[in-house]
C-alpha positions as CSV (number, residue, x, y, z in Angstrom):
1,M,85.8,90.1,105.0
2,A,85.8,92.2,108.2
3,T,89.5,91.5,108.7
4,L,90.3,92.7,105.2
5,L,88.3,95.8,105.6
6,W,89.9,96.5,109.0
7,V,93.4,96.2,107.5
8,A,92.3,98.5,104.6
9,S,91.2,101.2,107.1
10,H,94.1,100.7,109.5
11,E,97.1,100.4,107.2
12,G,100.1,99.4,109.2
13,G,97.9,98.5,112.2
14,H,98.9,95.8,114.7
15,K,97.3,92.4,114.9
16,T,96.5,92.9,118.6
17,A,94.5,96.1,117.7
18,L,92.6,94.0,115.1
19,E,91.8,91.4,117.8
20,Q,90.5,94.1,120.2
21,D,88.5,96.1,117.6
22,L,86.7,93.1,116.1
23,N,86.5,91.2,119.4
24,L,88.3,88.1,117.9
25,S,90.5,85.6,119.6
26,T,94.2,85.4,118.9
27,A,93.7,82.1,117.1
28,S,90.8,83.4,114.9
29,T,92.9,86.5,114.0
30,S,95.9,84.4,113.1
31,R,93.8,82.1,110.9
32,N,92.1,85.1,109.2
33,T,95.3,87.0,108.6
34,D,97.2,83.8,107.5
35,W,94.4,83.1,104.9
36,L,94.6,86.7,103.6
37,A,98.4,86.8,103.5
38,K,100.6,85.2,100.8
39,K,101.0,81.7,102.3
40,N,99.0,79.8,104.8
41,P,101.5,78.2,107.2
42,I,99.1,75.6,108.5
43,L,98.2,74.2,105.1
44,G,101.6,75.1,103.6
45,R,100.0,76.4,100.4
46,P,99.4,79.7,98.8
47,A,96.7,81.9,100.3
48,L,94.9,84.9,98.9
49,G,97.8,87.4,98.9
50,L,95.7,90.4,99.9
51,I,97.6,91.5,102.9
52,V,101.2,91.6,104.1
53,K,102.2,90.6,107.7
54,E,105.5,92.0,108.9
55,P,107.2,92.2,112.3
56,D,106.9,95.6,113.9
57,E,110.2,97.4,113.7
58,C,110.0,98.6,117.3
59,N,108.7,95.4,118.8
60,K,109.5,92.2,116.9
61,R,106.8,90.2,118.8
62,R,104.1,92.4,117.3
63,V,102.9,92.0,113.7
64,T,101.8,94.9,111.5
65,L,99.3,94.4,108.8
66,S,99.0,96.2,105.5
67,L,97.4,95.7,102.1
68,S,99.4,94.1,99.3
69,S,99.0,95.6,95.8
70,K,96.5,92.9,95.1
71,G,94.6,93.9,98.2
72,R,94.6,97.6,97.3
73,D,93.2,96.7,93.9
74,L,90.4,94.7,95.4
75,I,89.5,97.5,97.9
76,K,89.5,100.0,95.1
77,T,87.1,97.8,93.1
78,I,84.9,97.4,96.1
79,K,84.8,101.1,96.6
80,E,83.9,101.7,92.9
81,I,81.1,99.2,93.1
82,L,79.7,100.7,96.4
83,Y,80.0,104.4,95.4
84,E,79.0,104.3,91.8
């Protein structure tokens, strides 16, 4: 959940910044973002589809993270529940 909320508040942020901000290992961050993305490469099956992972345009070794439309809808619902 922390990873999803971080992506929601840092739209287009880098995976390395997520690792540093949440004090996660590279492996943990990869597992979390893979599970939140469209497909889990380890299991080879669909994942949650809440975020989009894309190579950074300036540095192809870096990955940028943003919410998918499904992820934006979920965050909107969470905000509505919390702030009603």
